[in-house]
N, C-alpha and C positions, 0 to 999 in steps of 0.2 A: 356619775353618779355621786354626788354631792357627799356621801356619806363616806365614803374613800377619799374622797378629794379631802374632806376633814381631816380624815383619819395620817393621811401622808403629808399634809402640810403641819400636823402638828407634830410631826416626829421629825419632820425640816426644819420646824421650829427648837425643837431639843438640839438635834445638830449645830446649831447656830453657839453653843454655849462653848465651841471646840471648832469650830469652822468659822471663822469672823468672815471669812471671803464670799459665802453665801448668806448674810445677815441681810443687807440690803434686799436680796431679791425676794428674799422667804418674805420679809415685811412687806413686800407689794403682794404676793400673791395670798398674803393673811386677809388684806382688806376684802378680799371677794370669798372668803368662807361661807359665808352663807348664800352666794348668789355665783356660784364658780361657771360663768357666760365666759365673755372674750376680753384678755388681758391687753392692754396695748404698751409694749414696749420699743424705746428706738429701734432695735434692731430685729424684731420680728411681730411686724401689726397684723394684727387680726389674726393670731395664733390663739389656738384654746389655752386656760388656766392648766387642762390637765398635762399639754403638751408641753407648757411652762416645767412642770413640777417631774415630768420624765426628763425634763433636758437636763435641770438640776441633779436630779438622780446617775444619769450618766456622767456628768461632770466628778460627781464624788465618788461612782467606781473609777472612775480613770485615774484621780488622785487620791487614791487609798492609801498610797504612801508616804502623802504631805500630811502634817499636822502641827501642832503648836510644839517647841522646844526651848524648856529653858532651864537658860545655862547662870552660873555663878558669876556675873562679871564686875571687874570692880567699879563701874562707872556708875556710881551712886545717881544720879539724875534722876529727877520725876518729868516725864513727858509727855505733855496732853497734845495731842494734834489733834485737831475739829476742822469740818468743814462743812458747806452749807451747798443746798441745790436749790437756788434760789429759784421760787416758782415753779417747782419739778413735776406737781402734779398736775393734769392739764385740766382735770371735769372744776377742782376747787382753788388751784392755784395756789398754794400752801408749799412751804419750802420744806427741806428736809435736812436734818440734822444730822450729821454722823460727828463721831469721838473717837479714838482708840488713846488708851492710857499705857506706856510704858516705865516702869520702875528697871532701872540697872538693866534697861533695852531687851526686858523680856515683855510682853503686851502681856498684863495683866485685866483690864477692863474696856470694852468696845461696846457700842451701842449707835443706834442711829432713831430719829423720832420724826415724826410731820410735827411742824408747829401748828400750835392753836390756832392761830392767825396769819393773815395774808399780810406779808410783807411787801412795805412801798417802794423797797430798793434793794440791791444786793449787800449795803451794807447795813441795813436797818435786819438783814436776815442773818447778814454774821455777828451783829450784836447779840441778837436771840442762841444762836448758836454757843457763842464763846458765853453767856448768863447759863445755860445746861453744862457747857464744858467746868464750867467753874463750881455749877455747882457737886456735877459729880466727884470733884475734887477736895470738897469738901466733906461729902460722903465718906469719900474712901480715906481721907485724913483720921478722921474721926473713927472709921473703923478700923484701922491699922492703930488707933493708939488703944482700943479696946481689947485687940490681941495681942499687946505689947510687943507688935514685931517696929515698931517704929512708927518716924511719922516724916511727910512728904514735906520737910522744908526746901524751899529753892526751888519749886515747882514752874518749870518752862512749859508756855503755850504757846503755840504756830496753829497758825493758819492759814491755810492755802486759797488764796484769792485769787 
């Protein structure tokens, strides 16, 4: 039932605000929100989208005691981790970028996005992922200044290549 699929997918999307571990998979199933038929994931080829939604829900149920824990650590560094999946989309050959922001060793922001254009190399895809991450860093620094929380000078970017 497409309506039911949309409803559950939207609810899972909301859960990604506190569950970064499901963010990528939810972004994959959201691509098929208007046409939920077959999904092609490396670990379970030819499973239906609905089966994938059910697997995510089972994972959430099993991991219900897990969550984000924020502690006031003396480490005042701001670290941006980012990575890229070069030509990860088999149909479009577009890369996916992902990032995670830690302030005082606490994860405060994360995201993933399919890149707008097809990268010709892993280095090009990595450069675009870094640009997305730097853009997030700029936005976050301005936002923290507006809130008078402080700024994130001395930001460190870490890329997993």
